[in-house]
ChimeraX commands (.cxc) that place a marker at each C-alpha (Angstrom):
marker #1 position 0.00,0.00,0.00 radius 0.5
marker #1 position 1.26,3.44,-0.81 radius 0.5
marker #1 position 2.83,5.54,1.91 radius 0.5
marker #1 position 0.74,8.46,0.79 radius 0.5
marker #1 position -2.82,8.74,1.94 radius 0.5
marker #1 position -4.62,11.51,0.15 radius 0.5
marker #1 position -7.31,13.45,1.91 radius 0.5
marker #1 position -10.05,14.06,-0.60 radius 0.5
marker #1 position -12.60,16.72,0.26 radius 0.5
marker #1 position -15.48,16.57,-2.18 radius 0.5
marker #1 position -19.24,16.60,-2.51 radius 0.5
marker #1 position -20.42,13.14,-3.46 radius 0.5
marker #1 position -23.13,10.59,-2.94 radius 0.5
marker #1 position -22.09,6.97,-2.67 radius 0.5
marker #1 position -24.10,3.83,-2.29 radius 0.5
marker #1 position -23.70,0.11,-2.19 radius 0.5
marker #1 position -19.98,0.09,-1.57 radius 0.5
marker #1 position -18.23,-2.04,0.94 radius 0.5
marker #1 position -16.56,-5.37,1.42 radius 0.5
marker #1 position -15.35,-7.86,3.94 radius 0.5
marker #1 position -12.16,-9.76,4.46 radius 0.5
marker #1 position -11.85,-13.25,3.05 radius 0.5
marker #1 position -9.52,-16.17,3.73 radius 0.5
marker #1 position -7.11,-17.12,0.96 radius 0.5
marker #1 position -5.98,-20.61,0.06 radius 0.5
marker #1 position -2.33,-19.60,0.32 radius 0.5
marker #1 position -1.17,-19.00,3.89 radius 0.5
marker #1 position 1.26,-16.39,2.58 radius 0.5
marker #1 position -1.51,-14.32,1.02 radius 0.5
marker #1 position -3.28,-11.87,3.33 radius 0.5
marker #1 position -6.90,-10.74,3.14 radius 0.5
marker #1 position -7.81,-9.48,-0.31 radius 0.5
marker #1 position -10.19,-6.59,-1.04 radius 0.5
marker #1 position -13.52,-7.30,-2.71 radius 0.5
marker #1 position -13.68,-6.58,-6.43 radius 0.5
marker #1 position -15.09,-3.19,-7.36 radius 0.5
marker #1 position -18.65,-3.20,-8.64 radius 0.5
marker #1 position -19.46,-1.43,-11.90 radius 0.5
marker #1 position -21.81,1.50,-11.50 radius 0.5
marker #1 position -22.91,4.56,-13.43 radius 0.5
marker #1 position -21.92,7.83,-11.78 radius 0.5
marker #1 position -24.87,10.17,-11.35 radius 0.5
marker #1 position -23.04,13.08,-9.74 radius 0.5
marker #1 position -19.76,14.70,-10.82 radius 0.5
marker #1 position -17.03,14.74,-8.18 radius 0.5
marker #1 position -14.41,17.49,-8.04 radius 0.5
marker #1 position -11.31,17.21,-5.88 radius 0.5
marker #1 position -10.81,20.42,-3.92 radius 0.5
marker #1 position -7.48,19.60,-2.30 radius 0.5
marker #1 position -5.22,16.72,-1.29 radius 0.5
marker #1 position -2.72,16.35,1.54 radius 0.5
marker #1 position -0.26,13.80,2.88 radius 0.5
marker #1 position -1.58,11.98,5.94 radius 0.5
marker #1 position 1.36,9.61,6.42 radius 0.5
marker #1 position 1.47,5.85,5.97 radius 0.5
marker #1 position -2.23,5.19,6.56 radius 0.5
marker #1 position -3.09,1.73,7.88 radius 0.5
marker #1 position -0.26,0.00,6.04 radius 0.5
marker #1 position -1.23,-3.63,5.38 radius 0.5
marker #1 position -3.13,-3.94,8.65 radius 0.5
marker #1 position -6.91,-4.12,8.90 radius 0.5
marker #1 position -7.25,-0.87,10.81 radius 0.5
marker #1 position -10.17,1.55,10.80 radius 0.5
marker #1 position -8.09,4.72,11.00 radius 0.5
marker #1 position -10.37,7.60,10.14 radius 0.5
marker #1 position -10.47,11.28,9.27 radius 0.5
marker #1 position -12.12,13.39,11.96 radius 0.5
marker #1 position -13.50,16.89,11.43 radius 0.5
marker #1 position -13.79,19.31,14.34 radius 0.5
marker #1 position -14.77,22.88,13.55 radius 0.5
marker #1 position -12.52,24.26,10.81 radius 0.5
marker #1 position -9.91,21.51,11.11 radius 0.5
marker #1 position -9.52,17.91,9.99 radius 0.5
marker #1 position -7.32,15.40,11.81 radius 0.5
marker #1 position -5.79,12.07,10.84 radius 0.5
marker #1 position -3.31,9.48,12.11 radius 0.5
marker #1 position -1.27,6.63,10.63 radius 0.5
marker #1 position -0.16,3.26,11.99 radius 0.5
marker #1 position 3.45,4.44,12.34 radius 0.5
marker #1 position 2.54,7.04,14.96 radius 0.5
marker #1 position 2.10,10.21,12.91 radius 0.5
marker #1 position -0.82,12.47,13.86 radius 0.5
marker #1 position -1.64,15.48,11.68 radius 0.5
marker #1 position -3.98,18.47,11.63 radius 0.5
marker #1 position -5.08,20.36,8.50 radius 0.5
marker #1 position -7.33,23.29,7.70 radius 0.5
marker #1 position -10.66,22.07,6.38 radius 0.5
marker #1 position -10.97,24.79,3.76 radius 0.5
marker #1 position -7.73,24.25,1.83 radius 0.5
marker #1 position -5.81,21.34,3.40 radius 0.5
marker #1 position -2.98,23.45,4.81 radius 0.5
marker #1 position -0.94,21.50,7.36 radius 0.5
marker #1 position -1.24,23.10,10.81 radius 0.5
marker #1 position 0.89,20.63,12.73 radius 0.5
marker #1 position 2.28,17.12,12.53 radius 0.5
marker #1 position 3.79,15.07,15.36 radius 0.5
marker #1 position 5.49,11.68,15.54 radius 0.5
marker #1 position 4.22,9.93,18.67 radius 0.5
marker #1 position 6.28,6.75,18.14 radius 0.5
marker #1 position 3.11,4.80,18.93 radius 0.5
marker #1 position 1.62,1.89,16.91 radius 0.5
marker #1 position -1.66,3.73,16.37 radius 0.5
marker #1 position -4.57,1.41,15.58 radius 0.5
marker #1 position -7.64,3.50,16.45 radius 0.5
marker #1 position -8.60,7.13,16.00 radius 0.5
marker #1 position -8.25,9.95,16.06 radius 0.5
marker #1 position -11.12,11.05,18.25 radius 0.5
marker #1 position -11.39,14.82,18.65 radius 0.5
marker #1 position -13.22,17.13,21.02 radius 0.5
marker #1 position -12.87,19.71,23.80 radius 0.5
marker #1 position -9.40,20.72,22.61 radius 0.5
marker #1 position -8.02,17.17,22.56 radius 0.5
marker #1 position -7.00,14.69,19.87 radius 0.5
marker #1 position -7.04,11.13,21.21 radius 0.5
marker #1 position -5.64,7.95,19.63 radius 0.5
marker #1 position -5.48,4.30,20.69 radius 0.5
marker #1 position -2.75,1.77,19.97 radius 0.5
marker #1 position -2.13,-1.87,19.13 radius 0.5
marker #1 position -0.22,-2.29,22.41 radius 0.5
marker #1 position -3.12,-1.13,24.60 radius 0.5
marker #1 position -2.28,2.53,25.12 radius 0.5
marker #1 position -4.36,5.68,24.78 radius 0.5
marker #1 position -2.70,9.05,24.18 radius 0.5
marker #1 position -4.20,12.54,24.22 radius 0.5
marker #1 position -2.68,15.46,22.29 radius 0.5
marker #1 position -3.50,19.15,22.39 radius 0.5
marker #1 position -5.65,20.02,19.38 radius 0.5
marker #1 position -3.99,23.41,18.91 radius 0.5
marker #1 position -0.36,22.25,18.51 radius 0.5
marker #1 position -0.17,18.44,18.91 radius 0.5
marker #1 position 1.78,18.38,22.18 radius 0.5
marker #1 position 1.18,15.27,24.29 radius 0.5
marker #1 position -1.10,15.82,27.29 radius 0.5
marker #1 position -1.18,12.34,28.77 radius 0.5
marker #1 position -0.75,8.66,28.00 radius 0.5
marker #1 position -2.35,5.69,29.78 radius 0.5
marker #1 position -2.77,1.92,29.58 radius 0.5
marker #1 position -6.03,0.12,28.81 radius 0.5
marker #1 position -7.00,-3.55,28.88 radius 0.5
marker #1 position -6.45,-4.48,25.22 radius 0.5
marker #1 position -5.78,-3.33,21.66 radius 0.5
marker #1 position -7.75,-0.35,20.37 radius 0.5
marker #1 position -9.49,-0.83,17.02 radius 0.5
marker #1 position -11.83,2.15,16.85 radius 0.5
marker #1 position -11.97,5.89,17.33 radius 0.5
marker #1 position -12.24,7.14,20.94 radius 0.5
marker #1 position -15.26,9.21,21.89 radius 0.5
marker #1 position -14.11,12.54,23.33 radius 0.5
marker #1 position -16.27,14.60,25.67 radius 0.5
marker #1 position -15.55,17.67,27.77 radius 0.5
marker #1 position -14.69,15.71,30.92 radius 0.5
marker #1 position -14.56,12.09,29.77 radius 0.5
marker #1 position -12.84,10.12,27.00 radius 0.5
marker #1 position -14.57,6.86,26.05 radius 0.5
marker #1 position -12.74,3.91,24.49 radius 0.5
marker #1 position -13.75,0.40,23.51 radius 0.5
marker #1 position -11.00,-2.23,23.37 radius 0.5
marker #1 position -10.77,-5.48,21.42 radius 0.5
marker #1 position -11.60,-7.56,24.50 radius 0.5
marker #1 position -15.08,-6.00,24.64 radius 0.5
marker #1 position -14.39,-3.51,27.43 radius 0.5
marker #1 position -15.92,-0.03,27.29 radius 0.5
marker #1 position -13.88,2.29,29.51 radius 0.5
marker #1 position -14.30,5.88,30.66 radius 0.5
marker #1 position -11.10,7.90,31.15 radius 0.5
marker #1 position -10.70,11.28,32.79 radius 0.5
marker #1 position -10.17,13.76,29.94 radius 0.5
marker #1 position -7.57,15.76,31.89 radius 0.5
marker #1 position -5.42,12.91,33.22 radius 0.5
marker #1 position -6.34,9.66,31.47 radius 0.5
marker #1 position -7.22,8.04,34.80 radius 0.5
marker #1 position -9.88,5.32,34.51 radius 0.5
marker #1 position -13.25,6.34,35.94 radius 0.5
marker #1 position -15.38,3.27,35.23 radius 0.5
marker #1 position -15.68,0.37,32.80 radius 0.5
marker #1 position -18.21,-2.08,31.38 radius 0.5
marker #1 position -17.28,-5.56,30.15 radius 0.5
marker #1 position -19.23,-7.14,27.29 radius 0.5
marker #1 position -18.94,-10.74,26.14 radius 0.5
marker #1 position -17.03,-11.34,22.91 radius 0.5
marker #1 position -18.14,-14.24,20.65 radius 0.5
marker #1 position -15.69,-16.97,19.66 radius 0.5
marker #1 position -15.57,-15.48,16.15 radius 0.5
marker #1 position -16.15,-11.84,15.29 radius 0.5
marker #1 position -15.13,-9.18,12.80 radius 0.5
marker #1 position -11.86,-7.40,13.48 radius 0.5
marker #1 position -13.01,-4.09,14.87 radius 0.5
marker #1 position -15.05,-2.41,17.59 radius 0.5
marker #1 position -17.74,0.23,17.64 radius 0.5
marker #1 position -16.56,3.81,18.25 radius 0.5
marker #1 position -18.33,5.05,21.40 radius 0.5
marker #1 position -20.49,8.12,20.79 radius 0.5
marker #1 position -20.51,10.73,23.58 radius 0.5
marker #1 position -23.77,12.68,23.43 radius 0.5
marker #1 position -24.63,14.98,26.32 radius 0.5
marker #1 position -24.91,12.91,29.50 radius 0.5
marker #1 position -24.88,9.59,27.62 radius 0.5
marker #1 position -22.35,7.40,25.86 radius 0.5
marker #1 position -23.79,5.06,23.23 radius 0.5
marker #1 position -21.86,2.12,21.83 radius 0.5
marker #1 position -22.36,-1.08,19.87 radius 0.5
marker #1 position -20.84,-4.46,20.71 radius 0.5
marker #1 position -19.80,-7.64,18.91 radius 0.5
marker #1 position -22.89,-9.37,20.32 radius 0.5
marker #1 position -25.05,-7.26,17.99 radius 0.5
marker #1 position -26.37,-5.17,20.87 radius 0.5
marker #1 position -26.45,-1.39,21.21 radius 0.5
marker #1 position -26.39,0.15,24.68 radius 0.5
marker #1 position -26.47,3.55,26.36 radius 0.5
marker #1 position -24.71,4.37,29.63 radius 0.5
marker #1 position -24.66,7.34,31.98 radius 0.5
marker #1 position -21.44,9.16,31.16 radius 0.5
marker #1 position -20.78,10.10,34.78 radius 0.5
marker #1 position -20.89,6.67,36.44 radius 0.5
marker #1 position -21.38,3.99,33.76 radius 0.5
marker #1 position -24.90,3.04,34.83 radius 0.5
marker #1 position -26.62,1.25,31.94 radius 0.5
marker #1 position -29.66,3.22,30.76 radius 0.5
marker #1 position -30.90,0.87,28.05 radius 0.5
marker #1 position -29.87,-1.96,25.72 radius 0.5
marker #1 position -31.36,-3.21,22.47 radius 0.5
marker #1 position -30.45,-6.00,20.05 radius 0.5
marker #1 position -29.78,-4.76,16.52 radius 0.5
marker #1 position -28.89,-8.26,15.29 radius 0.5
marker #1 position -29.55,-11.79,16.59 radius 0.5
marker #1 position -27.09,-14.65,15.94 radius 0.5
marker #1 position -28.59,-17.24,13.58 radius 0.5
marker #1 position -27.30,-20.32,11.80 radius 0.5
marker #1 position -25.18,-23.32,12.68 radius 0.5
marker #1 position -21.67,-22.10,11.98 radius 0.5
marker #1 position -19.74,-19.41,13.82 radius 0.5
marker #1 position -19.50,-17.50,10.52 radius 0.5
marker #1 position -23.28,-17.50,10.15 radius 0.5
marker #1 position -23.69,-16.29,13.72 radius 0.5
marker #1 position -21.44,-13.23,13.42 radius 0.5
marker #1 position -23.50,-10.13,14.20 radius 0.5
marker #1 position -20.93,-7.48,15.11 radius 0.5
marker #1 position -22.07,-3.91,15.58 radius 0.5
marker #1 position -18.75,-2.31,14.64 radius 0.5
marker #1 position -20.16,0.72,12.85 radius 0.5
marker #1 position -20.40,3.96,14.81 radius 0.5
marker #1 position -23.95,4.76,15.94 radius 0.5
marker #1 position -25.18,8.15,14.76 radius 0.5
marker #1 position -27.17,10.46,17.04 radius 0.5
marker #1 position -29.48,13.04,15.49 radius 0.5
marker #1 position -31.56,14.91,18.05 radius 0.5
marker #1 position -33.68,12.40,19.99 radius 0.5
marker #1 position -32.92,9.52,17.62 radius 0.5
marker #1 position -30.05,7.03,17.38 radius 0.5
marker #1 position -29.32,5.20,14.13 radius 0.5
marker #1 position -27.30,1.97,14.07 radius 0.5
marker #1 position -26.50,-0.89,11.70 radius 0.5
marker #1 position -25.08,-4.36,12.35 radius 0.5
marker #1 position -23.31,-7.01,10.32 radius 0.5
marker #1 position -25.81,-9.71,9.19 radius 0.5
marker #1 position -28.52,-7.86,11.09 radius 0.5
marker #1 position -30.52,-4.74,10.43 radius 0.5
marker #1 position -30.42,-0.96,10.28 radius 0.5
marker #1 position -32.50,0.57,13.02 radius 0.5
marker #1 position -33.82,3.83,14.41 radius 0.5
marker #1 position -33.96,3.99,18.22 radius 0.5
marker #1 position -35.28,6.54,20.72 radius 0.5
marker #1 position -32.25,8.12,22.41 radius 0.5
marker #1 position -33.72,8.42,25.91 radius 0.5
marker #1 position -35.52,5.08,26.24 radius 0.5
marker #1 position -33.88,2.73,23.75 radius 0.5
marker #1 position -37.28,1.98,22.22 radius 0.5
marker #1 position -37.19,0.71,18.64 radius 0.5
marker #1 position -38.80,3.18,16.22 radius 0.5
marker #1 position -38.27,1.20,13.01 radius 0.5
marker #1 position -35.87,-1.30,11.44 radius 0.5
marker #1 position -35.21,-3.23,8.25 radius 0.5
marker #1 position -32.86,-6.07,7.36 radius 0.5
marker #1 position -29.41,-4.90,6.34 radius 0.5
marker #1 position -25.78,-5.90,6.72 radius 0.5
marker #1 position -22.92,-3.47,7.16 radius 0.5
marker #1 position -19.65,-3.24,9.03 radius 0.5
marker #1 position -18.50,0.05,7.50 radius 0.5
marker #1 position -21.16,2.30,8.99 radius 0.5
marker #1 position -23.77,4.86,8.13 radius 0.5
marker #1 position -24.45,8.58,8.17 radius 0.5
marker #1 position -27.58,10.69,8.28 radius 0.5
marker #1 position -28.07,13.93,6.35 radius 0.5
marker #1 position -30.95,15.77,4.73 radius 0.5
marker #1 position -33.53,13.33,6.02 radius 0.5
marker #1 position -31.73,10.39,4.40 radius 0.5
marker #1 position -29.56,7.54,5.68 radius 0.5
marker #1 position -26.42,6.64,3.72 radius 0.5
marker #1 position -24.99,3.16,4.34 radius 0.5
marker #1 position -22.16,1.09,2.89 radius 0.5
marker #1 position -23.26,-2.56,2.70 radius 0.5
marker #1 position -21.29,-5.81,2.68 radius 0.5
marker #1 position -21.96,-6.47,-0.99 radius 0.5
marker link #1:1,2 radius 0.2
marker link #1:2,3 radius 0.2
marker link #1:3,4 radius 0.2
marker link #1:4,5 radius 0.2
marker link #1:5,6 radius 0.2
marker link #1:6,7 radius 0.2
marker link #1:7,8 radius 0.2
marker link #1:8,9 radius 0.2
marker link #1:9,10 radius 0.2
marker link #1:10,11 radius 0.2
marker link #1:11,12 radius 0.2
marker link #1:12,13 radius 0.2
marker link #1:13,14 radius 0.2
marker link #1:14,15 radius 0.2
marker link #1:15,16 radius 0.2
marker link #1:16,17 radius 0.2
marker link #1:17,18 radius 0.2
marker link #1:18,19 radius 0.2
marker link #1:19,20 radius 0.2
marker link #1:20,21 radius 0.2
marker link #1:21,22 radius 0.2
marker link #1:22,23 radius 0.2
marker link #1:23,24 radius 0.2
marker link #1:24,25 radius 0.2
marker link #1:25,26 radius 0.2
marker link #1:26,27 radius 0.2
marker link #1:27,28 radius 0.2
marker link #1:28,29 radius 0.2
marker link #1:29,30 radius 0.2
marker link #1:30,31 radius 0.2
marker link #1:31,32 radius 0.2
marker link #1:32,33 radius 0.2
marker link #1:33,34 radius 0.2
marker link #1:34,35 radius 0.2
marker link #1:35,36 radius 0.2
marker link #1:36,37 radius 0.2
marker link #1:37,38 radius 0.2
marker link #1:38,39 radius 0.2
marker link #1:39,40 radius 0.2
marker link #1:40,41 radius 0.2
marker link #1:41,42 radius 0.2
marker link #1:42,43 radius 0.2
marker link #1:43,44 radius 0.2
marker link #1:44,45 radius 0.2
marker link #1:45,46 radius 0.2
marker link #1:46,47 radius 0.2
marker link #1:47,48 radius 0.2
marker link #1:48,49 radius 0.2
marker link #1:49,50 radius 0.2
marker link #1:50,51 radius 0.2
marker link #1:51,52 radius 0.2
marker link #1:52,53 radius 0.2
marker link #1:53,54 radius 0.2
marker link #1:54,55 radius 0.2
marker link #1:55,56 radius 0.2
marker link #1:56,57 radius 0.2
marker link #1:57,58 radius 0.2
marker link #1:58,59 radius 0.2
marker link #1:59,60 radius 0.2
marker link #1:60,61 radius 0.2
marker link #1:61,62 radius 0.2
marker link #1:62,63 radius 0.2
marker link #1:63,64 radius 0.2
marker link #1:64,65 radius 0.2
marker link #1:65,66 radius 0.2
marker link #1:66,67 radius 0.2
marker link #1:67,68 radius 0.2
marker link #1:68,69 radius 0.2
marker link #1:69,70 radius 0.2
marker link #1:70,71 radius 0.2
marker link #1:71,72 radius 0.2
marker link #1:72,73 radius 0.2
marker link #1:73,74 radius 0.2
marker link #1:74,75 radius 0.2
marker link #1:75,76 radius 0.2
marker link #1:76,77 radius 0.2
marker link #1:77,78 radius 0.2
marker link #1:78,79 radius 0.2
marker link #1:79,80 radius 0.2
marker link #1:80,81 radius 0.2
marker link #1:81,82 radius 0.2
marker link #1:82,83 radius 0.2
marker link #1:83,84 radius 0.2
marker link #1:84,85 radius 0.2
marker link #1:85,86 radius 0.2
marker link #1:86,87 radius 0.2
marker link #1:87,88 radius 0.2
marker link #1:88,89 radius 0.2
marker link #1:89,90 radius 0.2
marker link #1:90,91 radius 0.2
marker link #1:91,92 radius 0.2
marker link #1:92,93 radius 0.2
marker link #1:93,94 radius 0.2
marker link #1:94,95 radius 0.2
marker link #1:95,96 radius 0.2
marker link #1:96,97 radius 0.2
marker link #1:97,98 radius 0.2
marker link #1:98,99 radius 0.2
marker link #1:99,100 radius 0.2
marker link #1:100,101 radius 0.2
marker link #1:101,102 radius 0.2
marker link #1:102,103 radius 0.2
marker link #1:103,104 radius 0.2
marker link #1:104,105 radius 0.2
marker link #1:105,106 radius 0.2
marker link #1:106,107 radius 0.2
marker link #1:107,108 radius 0.2
marker link #1:108,109 radius 0.2
marker link #1:109,110 radius 0.2
marker link #1:110,111 radius 0.2
marker link #1:111,112 radius 0.2
marker link #1:112,113 radius 0.2
marker link #1:113,114 radius 0.2
marker link #1:114,115 radius 0.2
marker link #1:115,116 radius 0.2
marker link #1:116,117 radius 0.2
marker link #1:117,118 radius 0.2
marker link #1:118,119 radius 0.2
marker link #1:119,120 radius 0.2
marker link #1:120,121 radius 0.2
marker link #1:121,122 radius 0.2
marker link #1:122,123 radius 0.2
marker link #1:123,124 radius 0.2
marker link #1:124,125 radius 0.2
marker link #1:125,126 radius 0.2
marker link #1:126,127 radius 0.2
marker link #1:127,128 radius 0.2
marker link #1:128,129 radius 0.2
marker link #1:129,130 radius 0.2
marker link #1:130,131 radius 0.2
marker link #1:131,132 radius 0.2
marker link #1:132,133 radius 0.2
marker link #1:133,134 radius 0.2
marker link #1:134,135 radius 0.2
marker link #1:135,136 radius 0.2
marker link #1:136,137 radius 0.2
marker link #1:137,138 radius 0.2
marker link #1:138,139 radius 0.2
marker link #1:139,140 radius 0.2
marker link #1:140,141 radius 0.2
marker link #1:141,142 radius 0.2
marker link #1:142,143 radius 0.2
marker link #1:143,144 radius 0.2
marker link #1:144,145 radius 0.2
marker link #1:145,146 radius 0.2
marker link #1:146,147 radius 0.2
marker link #1:147,148 radius 0.2
marker link #1:148,149 radius 0.2
marker link #1:149,150 radius 0.2
marker link #1:150,151 radius 0.2
marker link #1:151,152 radius 0.2
marker link #1:152,153 radius 0.2
marker link #1:153,154 radius 0.2
marker link #1:154,155 radius 0.2
marker link #1:155,156 radius 0.2
marker link #1:156,157 radius 0.2
marker link #1:157,158 radius 0.2
marker link #1:158,159 radius 0.2
marker link #1:159,160 radius 0.2
marker link #1:160,161 radius 0.2
marker link #1:161,162 radius 0.2
marker link #1:162,163 radius 0.2
marker link #1:163,164 radius 0.2
marker link #1:164,165 radius 0.2
marker link #1:165,166 radius 0.2
marker link #1:166,167 radius 0.2
marker link #1:167,168 radius 0.2
marker link #1:168,169 radius 0.2
marker link #1:169,170 radius 0.2
marker link #1:170,171 radius 0.2
marker link #1:171,172 radius 0.2
marker link #1:172,173 radius 0.2
marker link #1:173,174 radius 0.2
marker link #1:174,175 radius 0.2
marker link #1:175,176 radius 0.2
marker link #1:176,177 radius 0.2
marker link #1:177,178 radius 0.2
marker link #1:178,179 radius 0.2
marker link #1:179,180 radius 0.2
marker link #1:180,181 radius 0.2
marker link #1:181,182 radius 0.2
marker link #1:182,183 radius 0.2
marker link #1:183,184 radius 0.2
marker link #1:184,185 radius 0.2
marker link #1:185,186 radius 0.2
marker link #1:186,187 radius 0.2
marker link #1:187,188 radius 0.2
marker link #1:188,189 radius 0.2
marker link #1:189,190 radius 0.2
marker link #1:190,191 radius 0.2
marker link #1:191,192 radius 0.2
marker link #1:192,193 radius 0.2
marker link #1:193,194 radius 0.2
marker link #1:194,195 radius 0.2
marker link #1:195,196 radius 0.2
marker link #1:196,197 radius 0.2
marker link #1:197,198 radius 0.2
marker link #1:198,199 radius 0.2
marker link #1:199,200 radius 0.2
marker link #1:200,201 radius 0.2
marker link #1:201,202 radius 0.2
marker link #1:202,203 radius 0.2
marker link #1:203,204 radius 0.2
marker link #1:204,205 radius 0.2
marker link #1:205,206 radius 0.2
marker link #1:206,207 radius 0.2
marker link #1:207,208 radius 0.2
marker link #1:208,209 radius 0.2
marker link #1:209,210 radius 0.2
marker link #1:210,211 radius 0.2
marker link #1:211,212 radius 0.2
marker link #1:212,213 radius 0.2
marker link #1:213,214 radius 0.2
marker link #1:214,215 radius 0.2
marker link #1:215,216 radius 0.2
marker link #1:216,217 radius 0.2
marker link #1:217,218 radius 0.2
marker link #1:218,219 radius 0.2
marker link #1:219,220 radius 0.2
marker link #1:220,221 radius 0.2
marker link #1:221,222 radius 0.2
marker link #1:222,223 radius 0.2
marker link #1:223,224 radius 0.2
marker link #1:224,225 radius 0.2
marker link #1:225,226 radius 0.2
marker link #1:226,227 radius 0.2
marker link #1:227,228 radius 0.2
marker link #1:228,229 radius 0.2
marker link #1:229,230 radius 0.2
marker link #1:230,231 radius 0.2
marker link #1:231,232 radius 0.2
marker link #1:232,233 radius 0.2
marker link #1:233,234 radius 0.2
marker link #1:234,235 radius 0.2
marker link #1:235,236 radius 0.2
marker link #1:236,237 radius 0.2
marker link #1:237,238 radius 0.2
marker link #1:238,239 radius 0.2
marker link #1:239,240 radius 0.2
marker link #1:240,241 radius 0.2
marker link #1:241,242 radius 0.2
marker link #1:242,243 radius 0.2
marker link #1:243,244 radius 0.2
marker link #1:244,245 radius 0.2
marker link #1:245,246 radius 0.2
marker link #1:246,247 radius 0.2
marker link #1:247,248 radius 0.2
marker link #1:248,249 radius 0.2
marker link #1:249,250 radius 0.2
marker link #1:250,251 radius 0.2
marker link #1:251,252 radius 0.2
marker link #1:252,253 radius 0.2
marker link #1:253,254 radius 0.2
marker link #1:254,255 radius 0.2
marker link #1:255,256 radius 0.2
marker link #1:256,257 radius 0.2
marker link #1:257,258 radius 0.2
marker link #1:258,259 radius 0.2
marker link #1:259,260 radius 0.2
marker link #1:260,261 radius 0.2
marker link #1:261,262 radius 0.2
marker link #1:262,263 radius 0.2
marker link #1:263,264 radius 0.2
marker link #1:264,265 radius 0.2
marker link #1:265,266 radius 0.2
marker link #1:266,267 radius 0.2
marker link #1:267,268 radius 0.2
marker link #1:268,269 radius 0.2
marker link #1:269,270 radius 0.2
marker link #1:270,271 radius 0.2
marker link #1:271,272 radius 0.2
marker link #1:272,273 radius 0.2
marker link #1:273,274 radius 0.2
marker link #1:274,275 radius 0.2
marker link #1:275,276 radius 0.2
marker link #1:276,277 radius 0.2
marker link #1:277,278 radius 0.2
marker link #1:278,279 radius 0.2
marker link #1:279,280 radius 0.2
marker link #1:280,281 radius 0.2
marker link #1:281,282 radius 0.2
marker link #1:282,283 radius 0.2
marker link #1:283,284 radius 0.2
marker link #1:284,285 radius 0.2
marker link #1:285,286 radius 0.2
marker link #1:286,287 radius 0.2
marker link #1:287,288 radius 0.2
marker link #1:288,289 radius 0.2
marker link #1:289,290 radius 0.2
marker link #1:290,291 radius 0.2
marker link #1:291,292 radius 0.2
marker link #1:292,293 radius 0.2
view
C-alpha cells in the first residue's frame, strides 16, 4: 500500500460500496479486497485539495479515520504520525510523531486529539499544537476511534471492554465488560458521547447507552440476533459507529438490520434487514450506508 494517503474533500453521494475480508488458500496471502462493482456515476465529483496523511493503515486491517472538528480535519497513521489540516484548503497546521503503533482514531473534542494503539495505550494530544497531554494503559488493543467529551474520553478495546477515562489525566473512571463471541469481525464500535450519555455497539449485535458520569446502563437493544449453525453465520458485530441526530439514534449491524432507536428510552422506532460493518451517516432526512456487498 502506498505511503501516501490523500485526503479528498469533495461533494459526493455513494451507495452500495463495501466489502469484507476473506480467507485465501495460500497461507502467505493476506486478506484481499472485494472486487469493485461497476456502477454509473450520477453526480460529478471534483477534488478540492489533497494532503499527505502519512502511511495510513499500512497492510493492517485498521479503521483509521479522518475526523473533522470545527474548521480543522485530523488524521493518524499506523506508524505514529498524527496530523492536523485546515478544512478549507488542506494546509498542514501541525504534525507530530508519537512513536506509537496507532490502531484507532483519532477522536477529537474539547481541545483534545485522542488515539489508541495496538499495544493497549491511549494518548491525548492538544488540538492546537499536537503536544502530548497524557498517556495511559487500557486492557487491550484499540481498534476504533475514541469518543471525546468535555470531561470524559470513552474507548472500547478489542476484548469487549468499554472504559471511561478522565479527559484531563487519562485516569480510569469506570468500565463495562461485554462478552465477545468466539468469532467476530476485526473491529469495535466507536463510542459516541452525546450529552450525558455514551452510546456504543458491541460484537454481540447489541447497542447500549450508559450514563457518562458513572457507567450506569440506561438501556440496551439488540440490533442483530445470531442465527445459523456455523460461527461465521452467527457473526452479528455492531462495529459501525452509531449516529445520534436529536432524539434519535441510528445503528446498523453485520448480518442484522439498520434501526432507528429513541435516544432516551432505547425503544425501537423502526428497522429493516441490512448488513454493514463500515457504517452509516444521516443527512438531509436520508440515511447513507455502505453494505457488505
